[in-house]
VOBA-1610 file (N, C-alpha, C; in pm, whole numbers, padded with zeros to 5 digits, always signed):
BEGIN
Met+00085-00120+00000Met+00000+00000+00000Met+00088+00125+00000Ser+00056+00222-00085Ser+00137+00343-00093Ser+00107+00435+00022Met+00201+00526+00048Met+00182+00621+00158Met+00067+00716+00129Arg+00038+00740-00001Arg-00070+00834-00034Arg-00207+00775-00001Thr-00220+00643-00014Thr-00350+00583+00007Thr-00364+00518+00144Ala-00254+00508+00217Ala-00262+00444+00349Ala-00346+00528+00445Arg-00434+00462+00519Arg-00517+00531+00617Arg-00507+00457+00750Pro-00508+00528+00861Pro-00510+00459+00990Pro-00639+00381+01007Thr-00632+00268+01073Thr-00752+00186+01093Thr-00841+00240+01204Thr-00785+00320+01293Thr-00864+00381+01399Thr-00840+00532+01400Gly-00931+00603+01462Gly-00915+00748+01469Gly-01028+00811+01547Ile-01032+00943+01548Ile-01132+01017+01624Ile-01256+01037+01537Thr-01369+00992+01588Thr-01498+01011+01522Thr-01580+01111+01604Pro-01683+01171+01544Pro-01756+01278+01615Pro-01817+01236+01748Asn-01855+01108+01760Asn-01917+01068+01886Asn-01821+01072+02004Leu-01689+01077+01977Leu-01593+01087+02087Leu-01603+01221+02159Phe-01663+01320+02094Phe-01683+01448+02163Phe-01787+01434+02274Gly-01852+01316+02280Gly-01938+01288+02393Gly-01862+01285+02524Ile-01729+01262+02517Ile-01647+01264+02639Ile-01644+01405+02697Ser-01608+01503+02615Ser-01605+01641+02663Ser-01746+01690+02696Tyr-01845+01642+02622Tyr-01986+01678+02647Tyr-02028+01630+02787Gly-01992+01507+02820Gly-02025+01454+02950Gly-01953+01525+03063Leu-01825+01555+03042Leu-01749+01628+03143Leu-01806+01768+03163Ala-01849+01831+03054Ala-01909+01964+03064Ala-02041+01957+03141Gly-02117+01849+03118Gly-02241+01832+03192Gly-02217+01818+03341Leu-02114+01741+03378Leu-02080+01725+03519Leu-02031+01857+03578Ala-01949+01931+03502Ala-01900+02060+03549Ala-02015+02157+03573Asn-02111+02159+03483Asn-02226+02248+03500Asn-02314+02204+03615Cys-02319+02073+03641Cys-02395+02024+03757Cys-02335+02079+03886Trp-02203+02069+03900Trp-02136+02123+04018Trp-02147+02276+04021Gly-02141+02339+03903Gly-02155+02484+03897Gly-02293+02529+03943Tyr-02396+02454+03904Tyr-02532+02487+03947Tyr-02547+02468+04097Ala-02484+02361+04149Ala-02488+02338+04294Ala-02419+02453+04368Ala-02309+02503+04310Ala-02239+02617+04372Ala-02327+02742+04367Leu-02399+02761+04256Leu-02489+02876+04243Leu-02599+02873+04349Leu-02645+02752+04382Leu-02748+02736+04483Leu-02692+02738+04625Gly-02558+02745+04636Gly-02495+02747+04766Gly-02486+02610+04831Leu-02491+02504+04747Leu-02491+02368+04800Leu-02355+02301+04791Ala-02261+02360+04716Ala-02129+02297+04697Ala-02027+02406+04663Pro-01898+02379+04683Pro-01795+02478+04650Pro-01778+02494+04499Arg-01742+02614+04456Arg-01724+02644+04314Arg-01598+02580+04257Leu-01500+02553+04341Leu-01371+02503+04295Leu-01383+02374+04215Val-01470+02284+04259Val-01485+02156+04189Val-01532+02180+04046Ala-01629+02269+04029Ala-01679+02300+03895Ala-01568+02358+03808Asp-01488+02448+03864Asp-01381+02510+03786Asp-01279+02406+03740Val-01243+02314+03828Val-01147+02208+03790Val-01205+02122+03679Leu-01333+02089+03689Leu-01397+02007+03587Leu-01407+02082+03454Phe-01433+02211+03458Phe-01439+02290+03334Phe-01302+02293+03265Val-01197+02310+03342Val-01063+02310+03284Val-01031+02174+03223Thr-01065+02067+03293Thr-01043+01932+03241Thr-01120+01910+03112Cys-01244+01953+03112Cys-01327+01942+02992Cys-01267+02020+02876Gly-01221+02142+02904Gly-01161+02224+02799Gly-01039+02159+02738Val-00956+02098+02821Val-00836+02030+02770Val-00874+01913+02680Val-00970+01831+02726Val-01014+01716+02647Val-01074+01763+02515Trp-01156+01867+02520Trp-01220+01924+02400Trp-01116+01969+02298Leu-01013+02039+02344Leu-00909+02088+02254Leu-00826+01973+02196Val-00797+01873+02277Val-00721+01757+02228Val-00800+01683+02120Leu-00929+01664+02144Leu-01012+01597+02045Leu-01021+01677+01916Met-01037+01808+01928Met-01044+01891+01806Met-00912+01888+01730Ala-00800+01888+01802Ala-00669+01885+01737Ala-00650+01756+01658Gly-00710+01647+01705Gly-00696+01521+01634Gly-00802+01500+01528Tyr-00915+01570+01540Tyr-01027+01546+01448Tyr-01035+01645+01332Leu-01035+01775+01363Leu-01060+01876+01260Leu-00959+01872+01145Pro-00827+01861+01171Pro-00733+01856+01058Pro-00742+01727+00977Asp-00796+01621+01038Asp-00797+01491+00972Asp-00917+01473+00879Val-01028+01539+00908Val-01149+01519+00829Val-01129+01551+00681Pro-01064+01662+00643Pro-01047+01689+00499Pro-00968+01581+00426Arg-00889+01502+00499Arg-00809+01397+00435Arg-00886+01266+00422Arg-01004+01259+00481Arg-01085+01139+00472Arg-01165+01139+00342Pro-01205+01023+00291Pro-01284+01017+00167Pro-01411+01102+00177Gly-01427+01195+00086Gly-01545+01281+00087Gly-01534+01404+00173Gly-01433+01410+00261Gly-01412+01528+00345Gly-01532+01562+00431Trp-01551+01692+00452Trp-01657+01740+00539Trp-01796+01709+00485Arg-01812+01708+00352Arg-01944+01680+00296Arg-01990+01538+00334Ala-01897+01442+00325Ala-01930+01305+00363Ala-01952+01295+00514Glu-01873+01369+00592Glu-01885+01364+00738Glu-02022+01413+00782Leu-02070+01521+00720Leu-02199+01578+00758Leu-02317+01504+00695Ala-02289+01413+00603Ala-02395+01333+00541Ala-02404+01193+00601Asp-02312+01157+00689Asp-02313+01024+00748Asp-02439+01007+00833Pro-02521+00905+00805Pro-02649+00891+00876Pro-02636+00855+01023Val-02520+00804+01064Val-02501+00766+01204Val-02422+00871+01281Met-02310+00915+01226Met-02218+01001+01299Met-02245+01151+01283Ala-02311+01192+01177Ala-02327+01336+01150Ala-02386+01415+01267Pro-02491+01366+01335Pro-02546+01447+01445Pro-02445+01480+01554Phe-02345+01393+01572Phe-02248+01414+01679Phe-02148+01526+01647Val-02140+01567+01520Val-02053+01679+01485Val-02095+01805+01560Ser-02225+01816+01585Ser-02276+01935+01655Ser-02223+01946+01798Leu-02171+01836+01853Leu-02119+01841+01990Leu-01999+01935+02002Ile-01927+01956+01891Ile-01808+02042+01899Ile-01845+02183+01944Pro-01936+02253+01875Pro-01974+02387+01924Pro-02061+02382+02049Ile-02139+02275+02067Ile-02223+02266+02187Ile-02137+02263+02313Val-02029+02186+02310Val-01938+02183+02424Val-01876+02322+02445Gly-01848+02391+02336Gly-01797+02527+02347Gly-01893+02618+02423Met-02023+02605+02395Met-02123+02684+02468Met-02123+02648+02617Leu-02114+02520+02647Leu-02112+02477+02787Leu-01988+02531+02859Leu-01875+02533+02789Leu-01754+02589+02849Leu-01769+02739+02873Ser-01838+02806+02784Ser-01859+02951+02802Ser-01942+02978+02927Ile-02034+02889+02960Ile-02114+02904+03082Ile-02025+02898+03205Gly-01923+02811+03200Gly-01828+02804+03311Gly-01733+02922+03316Leu-01713+02986+03200Leu-01621+03099+03192Leu-01685+03230+03239Met-01814+03245+03217Met-01881+03372+03246Met-01868+03419+03390Pro-01874+03332+03491Pro-01859+03383+03628Pro-01723+03445+03655His-01622+03413+03573His-01487+03463+03595His-01455+03583+03505Thr-01502+03578+03381Thr-01483+03690+03289Thr-01601+03693+03192Val-01690+03786+03214Val-01814+03792+03137Val-01786+03816+02989Thr-01695+03907+02960Thr-01669+03943+02820Thr-01618+03823+02740Ala-01517+03754+02792Ala-01463+03638+02722Ala-01568+03528+02711Gly-01645+03509+02817Gly-01750+03409+02815Gly-01855+03440+02711Arg-01894+03567+02700Arg-01993+03606+02598Arg-01940+03584+02457Trp-01814+03617+02434Trp-01755+03598+02301Trp-01752+03451+02264Leu-01704+03368+02356Leu-01700+03225+02329Leu-01840+03170+02305Phe-01934+03214+02388Phe-02071+03167+02370Phe-02128+03212+02236Gly-02109+03339+02201Gly-02165+03391+02077Gly-02115+03316+01955Val-01984+03292+01949Val-01926+03219+01836Val-01979+03077+01830Cys-01977+03008+01943Cys-02019+02867+01946Cys-02170+02853+01922Ala-02249+02948+01971Ala-02393+02943+01946Ala-02422+02961+01798Ala-02351+03053+01732Ala-02371+03075+01589Ala-02335+02950+01509Val-02223+02885+01545Val-02182+02763+01475Val-02283+02651+01502Thr-02331+02641+01626Thr-02428+02537+01660Thr-02553+02549+01576Ile-02608+02669+01565Ile-02731+02688+01489Ile-02707+02665+01340Ala-02590+02705+01291Ala-02557+02681+01150Ala-02549+02532+01120Val-02481+02458+01209Val-02470+02312+01191Val-02608+02247+01200Ala-02691+02292+01294Ala-02826+02236+01309Ala-02907+02260+01182Gly-02895+02379+01125Gly-02968+02409+01002Gly-02921+02324+00886Trp-02788+02310+00873Trp-02732+02230+00763Trp-02776+02084+00775Leu-02763+02028+00896Leu-02799+01887+00914Leu-02948+01864+00893Ser-03032+01956+00939Ser-03176+01941+00917Ser-03208+01940+00769Gly-03141+02027+00693Gly-03159+02027+00548Gly-03105+01900+00484Gln-02991+01852+00535Gln-02932+01729+00482Gln-03027+01611+00500Trp-03094+01606+00614Trp-03185+01494+00639Trp-03308+01500+00548Ile-03341+01620+00499Ile-03453+01632+00407Ile-03414+01584+00267Val-03297+01624+00220Val-03257+01592+00082Val-03178+01462+00073Gly-03138+01406+00186Gly-03048+01291+00183Gly-03115+01155+00185Lys-03247+01148+00170Lys-03319+01021+00168Lys-03286+00938+00292Leu-03315+00995+00407Leu-03282+00933+00534Leu-03361+00804+00554Asp-03292+00698+00595Asp-03353+00569+00625Asp-03402+00571+00769Leu-03532+00548+00790Leu-03590+00556+00925Leu-03521+00461+01022Asp-03481+00344+00974Asp-03420+00246+01064Asp-03281+00288+01112Arg-03220+00387+01046Arg-03089+00434+01088Arg-03101+00556+01180Leu-03223+00600+01203Leu-03247+00712+01295Leu-03219+00665+01437His-03157+00750+01517His-03128+00717+01657His-03143+00843+01742Pro-03151+00829+01875Pro-03174+00946+01961Pro-03070+01056+01950Gly-02952+01026+01896Gly-02851+01130+01877Gly-02895+01241+01784Tyr-03002+01217+01708Tyr-03052+01320+01615Tyr-03110+01440+01688Val-03133+01429+01818Val-03182+01546+01893Val-03069+01644+01927Leu-02944+01604+01907Leu-02834+01687+01952Leu-02826+01823+01882Pro-02824+01830+01748Pro-02798+01961+01684Pro-02897+02070+01720Ala-03027+02045+01696Ala-03125+02152+01716Ala-03186+02152+01856Val-03211+02034+01913Val-03277+02028+02043Val-03180+02064+02155Ala-03077+01980+02174Ala-02978+02011+02278Ala-02909+02144+02247Gly-02874+02164+02120Gly-02807+02289+02083Gly-02891+02411+02114Gly-03020+02406+02078Gly-03108+02520+02102Gly-03132+02546+02250Leu-03155+02440+02328Leu-03185+02458+02470Leu-03062+02502+02549Ile-02945+02448+02515Ile-02823+02493+02583Ile-02791+02637+02543Ala-02819+02671+02418Ala-02800+02810+02375Ala-02892+02904+02452Ala-03013+02858+02483Ala-03106+02940+02562Ala-03050+02966+02702Ile-02994+02862+02763Ile-02935+02879+02896Ile-02818+02975+02890Gly-02730+02957+02792Gly-02613+03044+02780Gly-02651+03188+02753Ala-02749+03210+02665Ala-02791+03347+02633Ala-02852+03415+02755Ala-02929+03340+02833Ala-02988+03398+02954Ala-02879+03439+03052Leu-02778+03354+03068Leu-02669+03387+03160Leu-02584+03502+03107Ala-02578+03517+02974Ala-02502+03626+02914Ala-02576+03760+02923Gly-02703+03755+02965Gly-02781+03878+02975Gly-02848+03917+02846Trp-02881+03820+02761Trp-02946+03844+02632Trp-03083+03776+02633Pro-03183+03834+02699Pro-03313+03767+02716Pro-03385+03739+02584Gly-03376+03830+02488Gly-03442+03806+02359Gly-03385+03685+02288Ala-03252+03677+02283Ala-03187+03561+02220Ala-03220+03434+02297Ala-03227+03443+02431Ala-03257+03325+02513Ala-03395+03270+02478Arg-03494+03358+02464Arg-03629+03313+02430Arg-03633+03252+02291Thr-03560+03313+02199Thr-03555+03261+02062Thr-03494+03122+02058Phe-03381+03105+02125Phe-03317+02974+02129Phe-03405+02871+02200Phe-03476+02915+02304Phe-03565+02823+02375Phe-03674+02772+02282Gly-03730+02862+02204Gly-03833+02821+02107Gly-03778+02726+02004Leu-03657+02754+01955Leu-03593+02666+01858Leu-03575+02525+01915Gly-03521+02517+02035Gly-03496+02387+02095Gly-03623+02313+02132Leu-03722+02385+02187Leu-03844+02320+02234Leu-03926+02264+02117Val-03945+02346+02014Val-04024+02300+01898Val-03951+02187+01826Ser-03819+02197+01816Ser-03742+02090+01753Ser-03757+01960+01831Trp-03759+01970+01964Trp-03776+01851+02047Trp-03913+01787+02019Leu-04018+01868+02014Leu-04152+01814+01989Leu-04159+01743+01854Leu-04092+01799+01754Leu-04099+01742+01619Leu-04005+01623+01603Ile-03876+01645+01629Ile-03777+01539+01608Ile-03795+01427+01710Gly-03823+01465+01834Gly-03841+01364+01937Gly-03956+01270+01907Ser-04063+01322+01848Ser-04178+01237+01813Ser-04141+01134+01707Val-04063+01178+01609Val-04021+01086+01502Val-03930+00977+01559Ile-03839+01017+01647Ile-03747+00919+01707Ile-03822+00817+01791Leu-03919+00864+01870Leu-03997+00771+01951Leu-04075+00674+01863Ala-04132+00724+01754Ala-04204+00636+01662Ala-04112+00530+01605Arg-03989+00570+01570Arg-03893+00473+01518Arg-03860+00367+01624Leu-03839+00411+01749Leu-03804+00318+01855Leu-03919+00225+01890Tyr-04043+00276+01882Tyr-04159+00194+01916Tyr-04192+00090+01809Phe-04184+00129+01682Phe-04244+00049+01576Phe-04145-00014+01477Arg-04017+00019+01488Arg-03919-00038+01396Arg-03827-00134+01472Pro-03741-00207+01402Pro-03651-00301+01470Pro-03562-00231+01572Pro-03514-00305+01674Pro-03429-00243+01777Pro-03301-00186+01717Leu-03246-00088+01786Leu-03118-00032+01745Leu-03010-00140+01755Pro-02909-00134+01668Pro-02796-00228+01683Pro-02724-00201+01815Pro-02656-00301+01870Pro-02591-00285+02001Pro-02501-00163+02012Ala-02428-00130+01905Ala-02336-00017+01910Ala-02409+00116+01932Leu-02537+00123+01893Leu-02613+00246+01907Leu-02708+00244+02026Gln-02720+00133+02094Gln-02814+00126+02206Gln-02782+00222+02321Pro-02654+00255+02347Pro-02629+00357+02450Pro-02692+00493+02418Thr-02720+00521+02290Thr-02781+00650+02256Thr-02923+00661+02310Leu-02982+00548+02353Leu-03115+00554+02413Leu-03114+00642+02538Ala-02998+00655+02602Ala-02987+00741+02721Ala-03008+00887+02685Ile-02983+00923+02560Ile-02997+01063+02519Ile-03141+01111+02533Asp-03237+01018+02526Asp-03378+01057+02533Asp-03416+01124+02665Val-03336+01103+02770Val-03370+01162+02899Val-03324+01308+02908Ala-03238+01349+02816Ala-03182+01484+02825Ala-03279+01597+02786Pro-03357+01585+02675Pro-03440+01699+02634Pro-03534+01755+02739Pro-03611+01671+02812Pro-03699+01734+02912Pro-03623+01802+03025Ala-03510+01742+03067Ala-03430+01805+03173Ala-03370+01935+03123Leu-03316+01935+03001Leu-03261+02057+02944Leu-03368+02163+02924Ala-03486+02120+02879Ala-03596+02215+02859Ala-03634+02278+02992Gly-03636+02198+03099Gly-03666+02252+03230Gly-03563+02352+03277Leu-03435+02319+03258Leu-03328+02410+03298Leu-03330+02537+03213Ala-03358+02521+03083Ala-03365+02639+02995Ala-03483+02728+03034Tyr-03595+02666+03066Tyr-03713+02744+03107Tyr-03684+02823+03234Leu-03619+02759+03330Leu-03584+02829+03453Leu-03487+02944+03426Ser-03395+02924+03331Ser-03299+03029+03298Ser-03369+03147+03230Val-03458+03116+03136Val-03527+03221+03060Val-03621+03300+03151Thr-03686+03232+03245Thr-03783+03298+03334Thr-03721+03343+03465Arg-03589+03328+03477Arg-03517+03367+03599Arg-03567+03292+03722Gly-03582+03161+03705Gly-03615+03076+03818Gly-03761+03065+03854Arg-03850+03106+03763Arg-03993+03099+03794Arg-04041+02954+03793Val-04101+02912+03902Val-04157+02777+03912Val-04307+02786+03897Asp-04358+02742+03782Asp-04501+02747+03755Asp-04544+02615+03693Ala-04661+02615+03630Ala-04715+02491+03572Ala-04622+02433+03466Val-04559+02520+03386Val-04469+02471+03282Val-04349+02400+03342Ala-04293+02458+03447Ala-04178+02395+03513Ala-04215+02259+03570Phe-04334+02250+03630Phe-04378+02121+03684Phe-04406+02021+03571Leu-04461+02069+03460Leu-04486+01981+03346Leu-04357+01919+03296Leu-04254+02000+03281Leu-04126+01950+03233Leu-04060+01857+03336Ala-04082+01885+03464Ala-04031+01797+03568Ala-04100+01660+03561Gly-04229+01661+03535Gly-04303+01537+03526Gly-04255+01449+03410Tyr-04231+01512+03295Tyr-04184+01432+03181Tyr-04040+01385+03203Thr-03960+01466+03271Thr-03824+01423+03305Thr-03829+01300+03395Leu-03922+01298+03490Leu-03938+01182+03577Leu-03973+01058+03496Leu-04066+01071+03401Leu-04102+00958+03317Leu-03983+00908+03237Ala-03909+01001+03177Ala-03792+00964+03097Ala-03687+00893+03182Ala-03671+00937+03308Ala-03575+00872+03397Ala-03621+00730+03432Leu-03750+00710+03452Leu-03802+00577+03481Leu-03786+00483+03362Val-03796+00537+03242Val-03771+00457+03122Val-03628+00405+03123Gln-03533+00488+03168Gln-03394+00446+03175Gln-03377+00330+03274Val-03454+00330+03381Val-03448+00219+03476Val-03491+00090+03407Arg-03596+00098+03326Arg-03643-00022+03253Arg-03540-00070+03152Leu-03460+00022+03098Leu-03361-00014+02996Leu-03230-00064+03057Ala-03219-00061+03190Ala-03094-00102+03254Ala-03054-00243+03216Gly-03152-00334+03203Gly-03122-00471+03164Gly-03062-00479+03025Leu-03108-00392+02936Leu-03052-00388+02800Leu-02908-00338+02804Tyr-02884-00233+02880Tyr-02750-00176+02888Tyr-02650-00274+02950Arg-02698-00357+03040Arg-02609-00447+03114Arg-02539-00547+03022His-02599-00576+02909His-02543-00676+02818His-02448-00616+02714Leu-02425-00485+02721Leu-02339-00418+02623Leu-02194-00421+02671His-02102-00426+02576His-01959-00419+02607His-01915-00273+02605Phe-01827-00236+02700Phe-01784-00097+02710Phe-01716-00052+02581Ala-01756+00066+02535Ala-01698+00126+02414Ala-01715+00276+02422Ala-01665+00348+02322Ala-01674+00494+02322Ala-01818+00542+02331Gly-01911+00464+02276Gly-02051+00503+02278Gly-02111+00514+02416Phe-02046+00455+02517Phe-02099+00463+02653Phe-02099+00606+02707Trp-02021+00694+02647Trp-02023+00833+02692Trp-02155+00901+02657Ala-02241+00834+02580Ala-02375+00888+02554Ala-02458+00896+02682Phe-02419+00819+02783Phe-02491+00823+02911Phe-02457+00948+02992Ala-02337+01002+02974Ala-02283+01099+03070Ala-02363+01229+03077Phe-02374+01300+02965Phe-02440+01430+02972Phe-02589+01419+03006Pro-02665+01327+02944Pro-02807+01319+02981Pro-02830+01297+03130Tyr-02754+01205+03190Tyr-02772+01181+03332Tyr-02726+01300+03416Ala-02623+01370+03369Ala-02579+01492+03439Ala-02685+01600+03430Ala-02753+01610+03316Ala-02860+01709+03301Ala-02975+01679+03397Val-03011+01551+03409Val-03116+01512+03503Val-03072+01543+03647Ala-02947+01515+03680Ala-02896+01544+03814Ala-02903+01694+03843Thr-02868+01776+03744Thr-02873+01921+03762Thr-03016+01969+03784Phe-03109+01914+03705Phe-03251+01950+03722Phe-03301+01903+03858Ala-03255+01786+03902Ala-03295+01735+04034Ala-03247+01828+04146Leu-03127+01885+04129Leu-03077+01978+04230Leu-03169+02099+04245His-03223+02146+04132His-03315+02259+04140His-03436+02223+04225Trp-03493+02105+04204Trp-03614+02069+04276Trp-03586+02039+04423Ile-03467+01986+04450Ile-03429+01965+04591Ile-03418+02100+04662Asp-03357+02198+04595Asp-03344+02330+04654Asp-03479+02399+04666Tyr-03568+02375+04569Tyr-03701+02437+04570Tyr-03788+02380+04682Ala-03791+02246+04692Ala-03877+02182+04792Ala-03818+02187+04932Arg-03685+02186+04941Arg-03614+02188+05069Arg-03670+02086+05168Pro-03669+01957+05131Pro-03716+01854+05225Pro-03618+01843+05342Pro-03657+01774+05449Pro-03562+01755+05560Pro-03433+01691+05510Gly-03320+01750+05549Gly-03191+01698+05504Gly-03165+01725+05358Tyr-03219+01835+05303Tyr-03207+01860+05159Tyr-03062+01873+05115Arg-02975+01925+05201Arg-02833+01934+05163Arg-02772+01795+05147Val-02813+01702+05231Val-02764+01564+05218Val-02812+01505+05086Trp-02938+01527+05051Trp-02992+01477+04924Trp-02917+01537+04806Ala-02886+01666+04816Ala-02812+01731+04708Ala-02674+01668+04691Trp-02607+01641+04801Trp-02475+01579+04793Trp-02482+01435+04743Ile-02590+01365+04774Ile-02608+01230+04720Ile-02617+01235+04568Val-02693+01331+04517Val-02706+01347+04372Val-02571+01381+04310Leu-02499+01477+04369Leu-02370+01518+04316Leu-02269+01404+04316Leu-02261+01332+04426Leu-02163+01225+04436Leu-02200+01107+04346Ala-02330+01081+04330Ala-02373+00970+04244Ala-02337+00996+04099Ile-02368+01116+04047Ile-02337+01145+03907Ile-02186+01156+03888Ser-02115+01206+03988Ser-01969+01217+03979Ser-01906+01078+03973Ala-01955+00985+04058Ala-01901+00849+04059Ala-01930+00778+03928Phe-02048+00802+03872Phe-02085+00738+03745Phe-01992+00784+03633Ile-01970+00915+03621Ile-01885+00965+03514Ile-01738+00932+03540Ala-01698+00924+03668Ala-01562+00880+03700Ala-01541+00735+03654Ala-01645+00652+03667Ala-01635+00513+03620Ala-01620+00508+03469Leu-01692+00595+03398Leu-01676+00603+03252Leu-01534+00645+03217Ala-01480+00743+03290Ala-01345+00790+03263Ala-01242+00680+03290Ala-01261+00605+03399Ala-01169+00495+03430Ala-01174+00387+03323Gly-01294+00355+03277Gly-01308+00257+03170Gly-01243+00304+03041Thr-01252+00433+03015Thr-01191+00489+02895Thr-01039+00480+02901Val-00981+00517+03015Val-00836+00510+03031Val-00787+00366+03014Thr-00860+00273+03074Thr-00822+00131+03063Thr-00829+00084+02918Ala-00937+00120+02849Ala-00953+00079+02709Ala-00848+00143+02620Leu-00812+00268+02648Leu-00706+00334+02571Leu-00573+00263+02591Ala-00546+00226+02715Ala-00419+00157+02744Ala-00411+00024+02671Arg-00526-00039+02651Arg-00529-00167+02580Arg-00552-00150+02429Arg-00559-00026+02385Arg-00581+00007+02243Arg-00712-00053+02191Arg-00815-00042+02274Arg-00945-00096+02236Arg-01056+00010+02240Phe-01016+00136+02244Phe-01117+00242+02263Phe-01150+00317+02135Leu-01049+00360+02060Leu-01074+00441+01942Leu-01152+00361+01838Pro-01257+00422+01781Pro-01336+00350+01680Pro-01258+00328+01551Arg-01301+00229+01475Arg-01242+00203+01344Arg-01297+00302+01242Leu-01211+00353+01157Leu-01253+00442+01050Leu-01292+00357+00929Ser-01406+00388+00871Ser-01451+00311+00755Ser-01376+00355+00630
//
């Protein structure tokens, strides 16, 4: 084989950005706990720095390599399985900007503005691609909510924290309506079509994220107003979490792989939303309950990180490039 045509058998694929996405979710969970006065801010800051380093390392290995792959960026954004995960690159950037704003508002706003613009552009491109690309329903998976749904709702949270209420409402509408439309199609596929292949079954965890994110975005846009809408979103988040309990038996039979990071951010989002309700209801020992939530999600993501390090050491983690 010539050097011009030789390609590595493994490499960085877009779903690996789920690692930085999950770390950002955990960092924001601790940051929210610090905002509520339930935990120290230092832990969140350390997690944000760790997330930023992982994000930059992944981008350094991924972005320069894509143009050298067959079809380049056009093929990457047309891939029916991996394309939705490309949106995680700017989405993680928005989450990092949320961690940056308490320390330097100006830099945080700039990072958020750039990443939000890229997120919406990618969401628009991918939505158009799915219209013209003759999408196969059986290849649809819950990761399709990432570009417009997760992207829009996280953008709403970031814009609210940046002090841009108009943009926050706009992004909230984008994310919420996209969730109602795309989420319905995904549920129909999961209910009535053949099961997802094992490699994609961890993406079922992504379904728990939209209601939790919608609840957090609503609280951000309304400045913490707890009304019927907030309770409605909490109720659906509870249902989505119970569905995950039923799916535990399915997950138990899967072998650890990069796709397991699909669990990290959704569960962190639910933990963050749970912290809000613990602080709102203030049951007896509410601080203990808050710490149980924080330590549980931290231990879960730490286990994912340990499994990743072990798999990397054994050279069994990086996906194969087609």
